[in-house]
C-alpha positions in Angstrom: 182.1 101.5 60.9 183.7 98.0 61.3 182.5 94.5 62.0 184.6 94.4 65.1 183.1 97.7 66.4 179.6 98.1 65.1 178.2 101.6 65.5 181.6 103.1 65.9 184.1 104.8 63.5 187.7 103.7 64.3 190.7 105.4 62.7 194.4 105.6 63.1 195.3 109.3 63.1 199.0 109.0 63.2 201.6 106.2 63.5 205.3 105.9 63.3 208.1 103.3 63.6 211.7 104.0 64.4 214.2 101.2 63.5 217.2 101.6 65.8 219.3 98.6 64.6 219.0 95.5 62.4 217.1 92.5 63.8 215.7 89.2 62.5 211.9 89.1 62.3 212.0 85.3 62.5 213.8 85.3 65.8 212.3 85.7 69.3 211.1 89.3 69.9 209.3 90.9 72.8 206.7 93.6 72.0 206.0 95.9 75.0 203.1 98.4 74.8 202.0 101.2 77.0 199.0 103.6 76.7 199.7 106.8 78.6 196.6 108.6 77.5 193.0 107.8 76.4 190.1 110.3 76.7 187.4 111.9 74.6 187.4 109.2 71.9 191.2 109.5 71.3 194.0 107.3 72.5 197.8 107.3 72.4 200.0 104.2 72.6 203.7 103.6 72.5 205.6 100.3 72.1 209.1 98.9 72.0 210.4 95.7 70.2 213.3 94.0 72.0 215.6 91.3 70.7 216.2 88.1 72.8 219.4 89.7 74.2 217.5 92.7 75.5 218.6 95.3 72.9 215.9 97.7 71.7 215.3 97.2 68.0 212.2 99.3 67.2 210.1 102.0 68.9 206.5 102.7 67.8 203.8 105.2 68.5 200.2 105.5 67.4 197.2 107.8 68.0 193.7 106.5 67.4 190.2 107.8 67.2 186.9 106.0 68.2 183.6 107.9 67.6 180.0 106.7 67.5 178.5 106.9 64.0 175.8 109.5 63.7 172.7 108.3 62.0 171.0 110.5 59.4 167.7 111.8 60.5 
């Protein structure tokens, strides 16, 4: 349970980052995200980080879980 989502358990099930080429983290970067699937308390998202010249620097993916917390009886 978190303060941001009271009554729910939120967890990252799997995440990955692929670094395709060197880039400067203190330079202009565009982070583009997409969530192709979210159902039954699970979600999947992908993202790409582009440099100012449009080259792809990083690809990311993450699967998450959101479930209501069951109260003890």
